[in-house]
C-alpha positions as a LaTeX table, in Angstrom:
\begin{tabular}{lrrr}
\hline
Residue & $x$ (\AA) & $y$ (\AA) & $z$ (\AA) \\
\hline
Met1 & $-34.47$ & $-10.38$ & 58.39 \\
Thr2 & $-32.14$ & $-7.60$ & 59.48 \\
Lys3 & $-30.32$ & $-5.48$ & 56.95 \\
Pro4 & $-27.97$ & $-2.48$ & 56.91 \\
Thr5 & $-29.89$ & 0.67 & 57.80 \\
Pro6 & $-28.77$ & 4.23 & 57.05 \\
Arg7 & $-28.45$ & 6.41 & 60.09 \\
Pro8 & $-31.49$ & 8.54 & 61.02 \\
Gly9 & $-32.25$ & 11.33 & 58.59 \\
Ile10 & $-30.38$ & 10.04 & 55.52 \\
Leu11 & $-33.47$ & 8.68 & 53.80 \\
Asp12 & $-35.24$ & 11.99 & 54.46 \\
Ile13 & $-32.81$ & 13.69 & 52.01 \\
Ala14 & $-34.17$ & 14.31 & 48.54 \\
Ala15 & $-31.37$ & 13.39 & 46.12 \\
Tyr16 & $-30.12$ & 16.13 & 43.79 \\
Val17 & $-31.52$ & 15.73 & 40.28 \\
Pro18 & $-29.44$ & 17.42 & 37.52 \\
Gly19 & $-31.04$ & 19.11 & 34.53 \\
Lys20 & $-32.03$ & 16.83 & 31.67 \\
Glu21 & $-29.58$ & 16.37 & 28.78 \\
His22 & $-31.56$ & 14.57 & 26.08 \\
Ala23 & $-34.60$ & 15.22 & 23.90 \\
Pro24 & $-35.88$ & 11.88 & 22.68 \\
Gly25 & $-36.59$ & 11.76 & 18.98 \\
Val26 & $-34.82$ & 15.09 & 18.27 \\
Glu27 & $-31.79$ & 14.88 & 16.03 \\
Arg28 & $-29.99$ & 18.05 & 17.15 \\
Val29 & $-30.09$ & 19.20 & 20.76 \\
Phe30 & $-28.94$ & 22.43 & 22.41 \\
Lys31 & $-28.40$ & 21.86 & 26.12 \\
Leu32 & $-29.10$ & 25.07 & 27.99 \\
Ser33 & $-29.90$ & 23.55 & 31.37 \\
Ser34 & $-26.64$ & 23.46 & 33.35 \\
Asn35 & $-25.08$ & 26.93 & 32.86 \\
Glu36 & $-22.09$ & 25.67 & 30.89 \\
Thr37 & $-20.17$ & 28.14 & 28.76 \\
Pro38 & $-20.78$ & 27.83 & 24.99 \\
Leu39 & $-17.15$ & 28.74 & 24.32 \\
Gly40 & $-15.70$ & 25.74 & 26.08 \\
Pro41 & $-12.36$ & 25.82 & 27.94 \\
Ser42 & $-9.21$ & 27.73 & 27.05 \\
Pro43 & $-7.07$ & 26.00 & 24.36 \\
Lys44 & $-4.19$ & 26.26 & 26.88 \\
Ala45 & $-6.26$ & 24.24 & 29.37 \\
Ile46 & $-7.03$ & 21.62 & 26.74 \\
Glu47 & $-3.30$ & 21.31 & 25.89 \\
Ala48 & $-2.36$ & 21.02 & 29.56 \\
Phe49 & $-4.99$ & 18.29 & 29.99 \\
Lys50 & $-3.62$ & 16.31 & 27.06 \\
Gln51 & $-0.04$ & 16.56 & 28.31 \\
Ser52 & $-1.06$ & 15.19 & 31.72 \\
Ala53 & $-2.12$ & 11.96 & 30.02 \\
Asp54 & 1.54 & 10.92 & 29.81 \\
His55 & 1.56 & 10.17 & 33.53 \\
Leu56 & $-1.75$ & 8.53 & 34.32 \\
Glu57 & $-0.03$ & 5.77 & 36.29 \\
Leu58 & 1.03 & 8.26 & 38.95 \\
Tyr59 & $-0.99$ & 9.57 & 41.91 \\
Pro60 & $-1.72$ & 13.26 & 41.70 \\
Asp61 & $-0.24$ & 15.88 & 43.98 \\
Gly62 & $-2.45$ & 15.53 & 47.04 \\
Gln63 & $-2.07$ & 19.22 & 47.79 \\
Ala64 & $-2.88$ & 20.39 & 44.24 \\
Thr65 & 0.09 & 22.71 & 44.62 \\
Ala66 & 0.33 & 23.88 & 40.99 \\
Leu67 & $-3.34$ & 24.83 & 40.92 \\
Arg68 & $-3.26$ & 26.57 & 44.27 \\
Glu69 & $-0.21$ & 28.52 & 43.15 \\
Ala70 & $-1.94$ & 29.62 & 39.98 \\
Ile71 & $-5.07$ & 30.70 & 41.86 \\
Ala72 & $-3.00$ & 32.60 & 44.38 \\
Glu73 & $-1.02$ & 34.28 & 41.60 \\
Val74 & $-4.05$ & 35.44 & 39.62 \\
His75 & $-6.08$ & 36.65 & 42.63 \\
Gly76 & $-3.19$ & 37.92 & 44.79 \\
Leu77 & $-3.85$ & 35.50 & 47.62 \\
Asn78 & $-1.81$ & 33.44 & 50.07 \\
Met79 & $-1.98$ & 29.86 & 48.84 \\
Ala80 & $-2.01$ & 28.65 & 52.44 \\
Asn81 & $-5.57$ & 29.94 & 52.57 \\
Ile82 & $-6.65$ & 28.02 & 49.46 \\
Leu83 & $-8.00$ & 24.49 & 49.35 \\
Cys84 & $-9.06$ & 22.77 & 46.14 \\
Gly85 & $-11.77$ & 20.16 & 45.76 \\
Asn86 & $-13.62$ & 17.86 & 43.43 \\
Gly87 & $-15.97$ & 20.68 & 42.48 \\
Ser88 & $-17.12$ & 23.24 & 45.00 \\
Asp89 & $-19.78$ & 20.66 & 46.00 \\
Glu90 & $-17.12$ & 18.64 & 47.80 \\
Leu91 & $-15.92$ & 21.74 & 49.64 \\
Leu92 & $-19.47$ & 22.61 & 50.74 \\
Gly93 & $-19.78$ & 19.09 & 52.05 \\
Leu94 & $-16.47$ & 19.27 & 53.91 \\
Leu95 & $-17.56$ & 22.50 & 55.61 \\
Cys96 & $-20.75$ & 20.80 & 56.84 \\
His97 & $-18.79$ & 17.73 & 57.89 \\
Val98 & $-16.44$ & 19.90 & 59.96 \\
Tyr99 & $-18.84$ & 22.43 & 61.48 \\
Leu100 & $-22.24$ & 20.72 & 61.73 \\
Gly101 & $-23.68$ & 17.78 & 63.65 \\
Pro102 & $-26.93$ & 16.60 & 65.23 \\
Gly103 & $-28.68$ & 19.45 & 67.03 \\
Asp104 & $-27.02$ & 22.15 & 64.91 \\
Glu105 & $-28.76$ & 24.32 & 62.31 \\
Gly106 & $-27.62$ & 25.64 & 58.94 \\
Ile107 & $-29.38$ & 28.56 & 57.32 \\
Ile108 & $-30.22$ & 28.61 & 53.61 \\
Thr109 & $-32.49$ & 30.80 & 51.51 \\
Glu110 & $-35.68$ & 29.61 & 49.85 \\
His111 & $-34.31$ & 29.70 & 46.31 \\
Gly112 & $-30.71$ & 28.75 & 47.22 \\
Phe113 & $-28.65$ & 26.01 & 45.62 \\
Leu114 & $-30.23$ & 22.63 & 46.47 \\
Val115 & $-26.88$ & 21.08 & 47.45 \\
Tyr116 & $-26.79$ & 23.22 & 50.62 \\
Lys117 & $-29.77$ & 21.46 & 52.13 \\
Ile118 & $-28.45$ & 18.06 & 51.10 \\
Gln119 & $-25.07$ & 18.67 & 52.78 \\
Ile120 & $-26.60$ & 20.09 & 55.97 \\
Met121 & $-28.92$ & 17.10 & 56.33 \\
Gly122 & $-26.07$ & 14.74 & 55.42 \\
Ala123 & $-24.13$ & 16.04 & 58.43 \\
Gly124 & $-27.08$ & 15.28 & 60.69 \\
Ala125 & $-27.99$ & 18.93 & 61.20 \\
Thr126 & $-31.26$ & 20.79 & 60.47 \\
Pro127 & $-31.67$ & 23.15 & 57.51 \\
Val128 & $-33.46$ & 26.41 & 58.29 \\
Val129 & $-35.01$ & 27.95 & 55.16 \\
Val130 & $-35.58$ & 31.73 & 55.14 \\
Lys131 & $-37.59$ & 33.77 & 52.67 \\
Glu132 & $-36.02$ & 35.86 & 49.98 \\
Arg133 & $-37.27$ & 39.30 & 48.89 \\
Asn134 & $-37.92$ & 39.75 & 45.17 \\
Cys135 & $-35.81$ & 36.67 & 44.37 \\
Thr136 & $-32.89$ & 38.15 & 46.27 \\
Val137 & $-31.25$ & 37.14 & 49.57 \\
Asp138 & $-32.86$ & 39.04 & 52.50 \\
Val139 & $-30.16$ & 39.82 & 55.07 \\
Asp140 & $-32.70$ & 40.80 & 57.75 \\
Ala141 & $-34.56$ & 37.50 & 57.33 \\
Ile142 & $-31.32$ & 35.59 & 57.81 \\
Leu143 & $-30.34$ & 37.52 & 60.89 \\
Ser144 & $-33.80$ & 36.99 & 62.37 \\
Ala145 & $-33.47$ & 33.23 & 61.90 \\
Val146 & $-30.16$ & 32.91 & 63.75 \\
Thr147 & $-30.38$ & 30.97 & 67.05 \\
Glu148 & $-27.90$ & 29.48 & 69.44 \\
Lys149 & $-28.02$ & 26.36 & 67.30 \\
Thr150 & $-26.94$ & 28.15 & 64.09 \\
Lys151 & $-23.47$ & 27.09 & 62.99 \\
Ile152 & $-23.36$ & 27.95 & 59.29 \\
Val153 & $-25.05$ & 30.27 & 56.77 \\
Phe154 & $-24.97$ & 29.59 & 53.06 \\
Ile155 & $-25.32$ & 32.44 & 50.57 \\
Ala156 & $-25.15$ & 31.97 & 46.77 \\
Asn157 & $-23.94$ & 35.29 & 45.48 \\
Pro158 & $-24.96$ & 35.63 & 42.69 \\
Gly159 & $-27.91$ & 33.34 & 43.28 \\
Asn160 & $-28.85$ & 30.23 & 41.34 \\
Pro161 & $-31.42$ & 29.94 & 39.75 \\
Thr162 & $-32.38$ & 33.58 & 40.25 \\
Gly163 & $-29.27$ & 35.30 & 38.83 \\
Thr164 & $-29.62$ & 38.14 & 41.36 \\
Tyr165 & $-26.87$ & 39.38 & 43.67 \\
Val166 & $-26.33$ & 40.89 & 47.11 \\
Pro167 & $-24.31$ & 44.14 & 47.27 \\
Val168 & $-21.15$ & 43.99 & 49.30 \\
Ser169 & $-22.53$ & 46.50 & 51.81 \\
Glu170 & $-25.33$ & 44.02 & 52.65 \\
Ile171 & $-22.93$ & 41.11 & 52.97 \\
Arg172 & $-20.80$ & 43.15 & 55.37 \\
Arg173 & $-23.96$ & 43.92 & 57.38 \\
Leu174 & $-24.78$ & 40.23 & 57.46 \\
Gln175 & $-21.33$ & 39.27 & 58.64 \\
Ala176 & $-21.34$ & 41.96 & 61.33 \\
Gly177 & $-24.67$ & 40.68 & 62.64 \\
Leu178 & $-23.71$ & 37.06 & 62.88 \\
Pro179 & $-22.25$ & 35.53 & 66.09 \\
Ala180 & $-18.51$ & 34.98 & 65.72 \\
His181 & $-18.88$ & 31.21 & 65.81 \\
Val182 & $-21.15$ & 31.07 & 62.75 \\
Val183 & $-19.42$ & 30.35 & 59.46 \\
Leu184 & $-20.66$ & 32.54 & 56.59 \\
Val185 & $-20.24$ & 30.72 & 53.27 \\
Leu186 & $-20.20$ & 32.91 & 50.15 \\
Asp187 & $-20.72$ & 30.68 & 47.11 \\
Ala188 & $-19.45$ & 32.78 & 44.25 \\
Ala189 & $-19.74$ & 30.22 & 41.42 \\
Tyr190 & $-20.80$ & 32.91 & 38.95 \\
Ala191 & $-18.55$ & 35.72 & 40.14 \\
Glu192 & $-16.63$ & 35.98 & 36.84 \\
Tyr193 & $-19.76$ & 37.12 & 35.05 \\
Val194 & $-20.74$ & 39.92 & 37.46 \\
Arg195 & $-20.04$ & 43.51 & 36.32 \\
Arg196 & $-21.43$ & 45.61 & 39.14 \\
Asn197 & $-19.47$ & 48.19 & 41.16 \\
Asp198 & $-21.18$ & 47.21 & 44.40 \\
Tyr199 & $-20.42$ & 43.47 & 44.08 \\
Glu200 & $-17.52$ & 41.70 & 45.82 \\
Ala201 & $-17.09$ & 37.96 & 45.44 \\
Gly202 & $-15.70$ & 37.46 & 48.94 \\
Ile203 & $-11.94$ & 37.90 & 48.89 \\
Glu204 & $-12.10$ & 41.15 & 50.84 \\
Leu205 & $-14.52$ & 39.76 & 53.39 \\
Val206 & $-12.57$ & 36.57 & 53.97 \\
Ser207 & $-9.33$ & 38.53 & 54.39 \\
Gly208 & $-10.78$ & 40.68 & 57.14 \\
Asn209 & $-12.73$ & 38.10 & 59.15 \\
Arg210 & $-12.24$ & 34.72 & 60.82 \\
Asn211 & $-15.66$ & 33.29 & 60.10 \\
Val212 & $-16.16$ & 33.98 & 56.36 \\
Val213 & $-15.21$ & 31.63 & 53.47 \\
Met214 & $-15.63$ & 31.96 & 49.72 \\
Thr215 & $-16.09$ & 29.08 & 47.27 \\
Arg216 & $-15.44$ & 29.26 & 43.53 \\
Thr217 & $-15.63$ & 26.88 & 40.59 \\
Phe218 & $-13.97$ & 26.15 & 37.26 \\
Ser219 & $-17.24$ & 24.68 & 35.91 \\
Lys220 & $-18.82$ & 27.89 & 34.61 \\
Ala221 & $-16.72$ & 30.66 & 33.01 \\
Tyr222 & $-13.65$ & 28.47 & 32.74 \\
Gly223 & $-15.49$ & 25.69 & 30.91 \\
Leu224 & $-14.07$ & 22.74 & 32.89 \\
Ala225 & $-17.24$ & 21.28 & 34.33 \\
Thr226 & $-16.37$ & 17.70 & 33.37 \\
Leu227 & $-13.17$ & 17.85 & 35.42 \\
Arg228 & $-14.92$ & 18.91 & 38.69 \\
Ile229 & $-12.65$ & 21.62 & 40.03 \\
Gly230 & $-13.59$ & 23.92 & 42.90 \\
Trp231 & $-11.63$ & 25.99 & 45.40 \\
Ile232 & $-12.20$ & 27.74 & 48.71 \\
Phe233 & $-10.50$ & 30.80 & 50.14 \\
Ala234 & $-10.75$ & 30.69 & 53.88 \\
Pro235 & $-8.96$ & 31.53 & 57.16 \\
Ala236 & $-6.07$ & 29.20 & 57.88 \\
Glu237 & $-7.75$ & 27.45 & 60.78 \\
Ile238 & $-10.79$ & 26.61 & 58.63 \\
Val239 & $-8.53$ & 25.26 & 55.83 \\
Asp240 & $-6.68$ & 23.17 & 58.42 \\
Ala241 & $-9.88$ & 21.68 & 59.78 \\
Met242 & $-11.12$ & 20.81 & 56.30 \\
Asn243 & $-7.81$ & 19.23 & 55.33 \\
Arg244 & $-8.12$ & 16.84 & 58.29 \\
Val245 & $-11.17$ & 15.17 & 56.77 \\
Arg246 & $-10.47$ & 15.73 & 53.09 \\
Gly247 & $-9.60$ & 12.72 & 50.92 \\
Pro248 & $-5.86$ & 12.53 & 50.22 \\
Phe249 & $-6.07$ & 12.66 & 46.39 \\
Asn250 & $-9.33$ & 14.45 & 45.87 \\
Leu251 & $-8.31$ & 16.27 & 42.67 \\
Asn252 & $-6.90$ & 14.34 & 39.74 \\
Ala253 & $-3.73$ & 15.37 & 37.84 \\
Pro254 & $-5.46$ & 16.31 & 34.56 \\
Ala255 & $-7.80$ & 18.63 & 36.54 \\
Ile256 & $-4.89$ & 20.26 & 38.36 \\
Ala257 & $-2.99$ & 20.85 & 35.12 \\
Ala258 & $-5.99$ & 22.13 & 33.13 \\
Gly259 & $-7.21$ & 24.32 & 35.97 \\
Ala260 & $-3.83$ & 26.00 & 36.41 \\
Ala261 & $-3.61$ & 26.73 & 32.69 \\
Ala262 & $-7.21$ & 27.92 & 32.52 \\
Ile263 & $-6.98$ & 30.46 & 35.35 \\
Arg264 & $-3.76$ & 31.91 & 33.92 \\
Asp265 & $-5.52$ & 32.51 & 30.60 \\
Gln266 & $-7.61$ & 35.44 & 31.77 \\
Ala267 & $-7.87$ & 36.78 & 28.23 \\
Phe268 & $-9.89$ & 33.75 & 27.28 \\
Val269 & $-12.14$ & 34.16 & 30.30 \\
Glu270 & $-12.80$ & 37.78 & 29.31 \\
Thr271 & $-13.81$ & 36.63 & 25.86 \\
Ala272 & $-16.34$ & 34.27 & 27.40 \\
Val273 & $-17.65$ & 36.99 & 29.76 \\
Ala274 & $-17.97$ & 39.49 & 26.86 \\
His275 & $-19.96$ & 36.93 & 24.81 \\
Asn276 & $-22.25$ & 36.35 & 27.77 \\
Arg277 & $-22.77$ & 40.06 & 28.42 \\
Leu278 & $-23.77$ & 40.64 & 24.81 \\
Trp279 & $-26.22$ & 37.80 & 24.68 \\
Leu280 & $-27.59$ & 38.17 & 28.18 \\
Asp281 & $-28.88$ & 41.58 & 27.22 \\
Arg282 & $-30.20$ & 40.48 & 23.83 \\
Val283 & $-31.99$ & 37.43 & 25.18 \\
Thr284 & $-33.49$ & 39.34 & 28.11 \\
Glu285 & $-34.86$ & 42.09 & 25.86 \\
Ala286 & $-36.29$ & 39.57 & 23.38 \\
Leu287 & $-38.06$ & 37.65 & 26.10 \\
Lys288 & $-39.55$ & 40.80 & 27.57 \\
Glu289 & $-40.77$ & 41.93 & 24.15 \\
Met290 & $-42.83$ & 38.79 & 23.81 \\
Gly291 & $-44.51$ & 39.43 & 27.20 \\
Leu292 & $-42.43$ & 37.14 & 29.39 \\
Glu293 & $-41.20$ & 38.21 & 32.83 \\
Val294 & $-37.45$ & 37.79 & 33.35 \\
Thr295 & $-35.70$ & 38.13 & 36.72 \\
Pro296 & $-32.83$ & 40.62 & 36.25 \\
Ser297 & $-29.65$ & 38.56 & 36.06 \\
Val298 & $-25.93$ & 39.26 & 36.47 \\
Thr299 & $-24.93$ & 35.71 & 35.53 \\
Asn300 & $-24.82$ & 33.48 & 32.51 \\
Phe301 & $-28.47$ & 32.44 & 32.76 \\
Val302 & $-31.94$ & 33.95 & 32.98 \\
Leu303 & $-34.99$ & 32.88 & 34.99 \\
Ile304 & $-38.04$ & 33.09 & 32.74 \\
His305 & $-41.50$ & 33.31 & 34.32 \\
Phe306 & $-44.46$ & 32.14 & 32.27 \\
Pro307 & $-48.14$ & 33.19 & 32.30 \\
Asp308 & $-50.48$ & 31.33 & 34.57 \\
Ala309 & $-52.74$ & 30.46 & 31.60 \\
Glu310 & $-53.88$ & 27.19 & 30.06 \\
Gly311 & $-51.23$ & 25.92 & 27.62 \\
Lys312 & $-48.75$ & 28.74 & 28.44 \\
Arg313 & $-47.24$ & 27.56 & 31.70 \\
Ala314 & $-43.67$ & 26.56 & 32.26 \\
Pro315 & $-44.23$ & 22.80 & 31.82 \\
Asp316 & $-46.00$ & 23.50 & 28.51 \\
Ala317 & $-43.08$ & 25.67 & 27.37 \\
Asp318 & $-40.57$ & 23.08 & 28.52 \\
Ala319 & $-42.25$ & 20.34 & 26.51 \\
Phe320 & $-42.56$ & 22.61 & 23.47 \\
Leu321 & $-38.92$ & 23.67 & 23.57 \\
Thr322 & $-37.66$ & 20.15 & 24.19 \\
Ser323 & $-39.57$ & 18.89 & 21.13 \\
Arg324 & $-37.58$ & 21.36 & 19.08 \\
Gly325 & $-34.25$ & 20.41 & 20.65 \\
Tyr326 & $-33.85$ & 23.20 & 23.27 \\
Ile327 & $-33.34$ & 21.89 & 26.76 \\
Leu328 & $-33.89$ & 24.41 & 29.57 \\
Arg329 & $-33.97$ & 23.74 & 33.30 \\
Ala330 & $-37.20$ & 23.18 & 35.18 \\
Val331 & $-36.83$ & 24.86 & 38.60 \\
Arg332 & $-39.84$ & 23.58 & 40.52 \\
Gly333 & $-37.44$ & 22.18 & 43.14 \\
Tyr334 & $-36.19$ & 25.69 & 43.75 \\
Gly335 & $-39.66$ & 27.03 & 44.46 \\
Phe336 & $-40.48$ & 28.21 & 40.91 \\
Ala337 & $-43.24$ & 25.99 & 39.59 \\
Asn338 & $-44.01$ & 28.30 & 36.66 \\
Ala339 & $-40.49$ & 29.25 & 35.49 \\
Leu340 & $-37.62$ & 27.89 & 33.48 \\
Arg341 & $-33.92$ & 28.70 & 33.73 \\
Met342 & $-32.09$ & 29.26 & 30.44 \\
Thr343 & $-28.32$ & 29.21 & 30.11 \\
Ile344 & $-27.00$ & 31.86 & 27.73 \\
Gly345 & $-25.59$ & 29.73 & 24.90 \\
Gly346 & $-24.05$ & 30.31 & 21.53 \\
Glu347 & $-25.68$ & 32.56 & 18.91 \\
Glu348 & $-27.53$ & 29.71 & 17.14 \\
Ala349 & $-28.93$ & 28.35 & 20.39 \\
Asn350 & $-29.98$ & 31.71 & 21.74 \\
Leu351 & $-31.76$ & 32.76 & 18.54 \\
Gly352 & $-33.36$ & 29.35 & 18.25 \\
Val353 & $-34.87$ & 29.58 & 21.75 \\
Ile354 & $-36.13$ & 33.08 & 21.05 \\
Asp355 & $-37.83$ & 32.00 & 17.83 \\
Ala356 & $-39.30$ & 28.90 & 19.49 \\
Leu357 & $-40.68$ & 30.89 & 22.39 \\
Arg358 & $-42.19$ & 33.45 & 20.05 \\
Glu359 & $-43.99$ & 30.58 & 18.30 \\
Phe360 & $-45.01$ & 29.13 & 21.65 \\
Met361 & $-46.37$ & 32.42 & 23.01 \\
Gly362 & $-48.20$ & 33.13 & 19.75 \\
Arg363 & $-50.15$ & 29.90 & 19.77 \\
Asn364 & $-53.84$ & 29.92 & 20.64 \\
\hline
\end{tabular}
């Protein structure tokens, strides 16, 4: 009997598996697996969301004008170069849909965001995985992997799940070394958290080049993950091409309203960033003091490496923490079989994980 068959390559794609959310049998759970802010969204964003409920019978603005205006205002951009999407995931997919096809290649790094590979393969193209150096994007490795088939390069900056970043001088060197037809995608989902003088999220690079784009999200520092809001800053011709295949109402009205209010409340964002900076340092030092290796992070999470010893490996720690209500992210799919990623949470959650890991590491 015949049946519908997906086109070649689709069933070769490993579906994305989010971090777990539940700890069976545990009454109180602290979810530290998805890099969500413990402070939640701005009260102004919540109010805007509530007010939008008065008009749920109406289609949203298909151009997300109010949100694009707010983004342009805060970042000093031309709104014609901004496109909003149902999370930055949608925008990454649109880029692949527009610029990739069978026979093309897209370059990703070995510890890069798993969605890149999914979207490349979904477009019928081939993902080319290059090595990183010390858990950081290696520009020379990327340039060495470029061929006549290369059409797109994805860089998470800062990286996820590593938390490391690439200095702007290296990003400039990468762009200069790429053929003009290759799109360089700078995924700056965690840019709000970075406080380094040699970091640039991508605005400057996009403004000066025709083949660079920057994606951002409202899911992290802005605390609006449930609404799925992302945006891209790109040359006008790239925005135009993406608009031709974008769904007509891809962002709902509550998301548009809440996003516009959230980005205008930069004081609240700074509060979230300050909380993260304080606890990122405290958590990192506490983990190191108990003998755990931590990859230096500029984000709102840390990558914790465990000893290669019986009963002390990452899966053991994961089970131990989960039994006590602390859910971290296993990152085997990212190439780290013996590590866990921990979101920087609220004070109670952070101290709880530290105490639990001290107990775990002290066991015989």
